[in-house]
N, C-alpha and C positions, 0 to 999 in steps of 0.2 A: 855539230855536224855542218857540212857544207854541201852545196849542190854544184855539180859541174855540168855545164851545157856543152856538149861535144859536137864536132862537125860544123863549127862556125866557119862560114865562107864569105861573109860580107859585113860591112861596118854596121848597117842597120840592125841586123840580128844580134851582133855583139853588144851594141849599146842597149838594145831592148832587154837582153839577158842581164846585163849589169843593173839596169833600172828595176828589174823584177826581183833582184836579190841574189843572183848567182855569185858564188864565191870563187868559181874557176871557169875558164873558157878553154875548150879544146880545139886545136887546129891540127888537122890531119895532113901529114906530109907523106902519105902513101899513095902513089899514082893510081893504084887499082881501086881506090875508094871513090864512090860517087860524091864524097864530100872533100875530095882532095883540094888542097890549096898549095900555092908556092909562096916562098918568102916574098917575092916581088909583088904578088897580088895583095898581100895583107900589110906589107911594110908601110904604105902611105897613111894608114889609119890605126895601126895596132897600138901606137903610143897614146891614143885617146882612152884606152882602157885604164881605169884608175889603178894605182899601185896596190891597193888592198885586194884586188881580184887577180888570182893566179892565172898566168898564161901558160898553158900546157901544150907542148908539142907532142903529137902522137906519131910514133915511128914504128915501122915493121922491118926488122933485120937491116937497118941502116948502119953504115959505118960510123963508129963513134966520132971520127973527125968531122963528118958531115953534120951530125947532130950538134956538135959543138959549134960549128960554123953558123948554122941556122939559129941556134940558141943565142949566140952572141949578137948576131945581126938584128934579131927581133926582141932581145932582152927577155927570153923565155924564162919562166921560173922553174919549170919541171919538164923532164923528158919522160913520157909515158911509153914504155916499150911493149909491143904486142907480138913480137916474133919469137924466134928460138934463141934470143940473146942469153948470154950467161954473164955473171958478174964481171968477168974480164973484158967484156964488150960494152961496158957502161961508158957513157961520156964522162969526161973528167969535169970537175967543178960545176956539176949540175945535180939537182935533186932528181932522183929516179923513182918512178912508180912502175911496177911490173904487172902487166895484165895477163890473166890466164882465162882462156875461153873454155867454158864448161858446156859441152854439147849433150852430154848424157849423164844420167845418174851414176854415181860411183867414181866419177873422175876425181883423181887425187890432185890437190894443189899444194905445192911445197911452201914451207915458211921461208920464202925467198929473201935474200939480203938486199932489200931496197927500202926506201922510206915508207912505202905503202904497197899493198897488194890489192889489185883490182880484180874482182871475180866477175867475169862477164858471162852470164847465162843463168836462166832460172832453174836449170836442172841440178845446181849444186846442192849437196846435202849439208846444210849449215850446222847440223848437230855436232860435227867435229871441229867447228871453227874456233872454239875456245883455245885450241892449241897454238894459234898464231901469236907471234910476238910482235908483229908489225900491224899498224893500223890497216883496216879493211875498207875498201870502197866497193859498193854494190852497184852492178851495172847489168844490162842485158834484159830486154823485154819490158823495161819500165816505161810507164806513161802515167798521166795524171790520175787515171782511175784505179791504178794498182800500187802506186808507190807507197802509200801509207801501210797497206797490208804487207808489202814486201819488207819494209823497215821493221814493222812490229814482229813479223815472223822471224826475221834474222836476229833481232835484239833478244829473242828468247834464248839464243845460244852464245852471242858475243856482242861486243860493242861495234857499232858501225861509225866510221869516221866521216864518210861521205857517200853520196849517190851520184851516178853519172847517167845522163840520158842524151841520146842523139835523135834517132828516128821517131821516138815516142812523142816528140814535140814538133814534128815537121809537117808542112803541107806538101813538100816534095823533097827529095834528097838534096841537102845543102841549103834549103830554104825553111826557116823556122816559122811556126805559127805562134805569133807573139802572145795571143790569149792562152794557148795551151802551155806555153813556156811559163807564163806567170802562174797559172793554175798548178802546174807541177811543182814549181819552187815553193809556193805557199803551202801546198800539202806536205811536201817533204820537211820543210823547216818547222812545221807546227805539229809534227807527229811525235 
């Protein structure tokens, strides 16, 4: 299992996440997010991230050509899609993770044709998750105090490939609390 720290906006937080053991870092290229970054903002330091840590670009209903342009410019490993994208709107030559927000119980998540499916929301009923053929990433509402329970509860129904956290390890939107980040990563990786 890996831990993705999402909503990285600065070099210090990125390197602290790497030092704490994160396996992936997420950079949000959606202007309405309080954790929004541009390629120009992170380009001066993104190459300091070691090659074994995946660089994930998070996009919402972005044109595939723009995702490809940003991905090539920053050497992103993965495009994580959070909008109404369909497989014909995936960027070419990039790994794709598809995110589904689950705001209420009973929400159905399709076994979508992507490398992985990210389920964002604590309301998801994991009892039907064994039907997925893609690796699953657990996100939404996670923080150091509940990540172990969330992983254990989910593992009762299916395998979890990774966990994803943003606000649960922040002191303010886009600014990570390094101690909470370390605590979260250690808890998740030792569950």
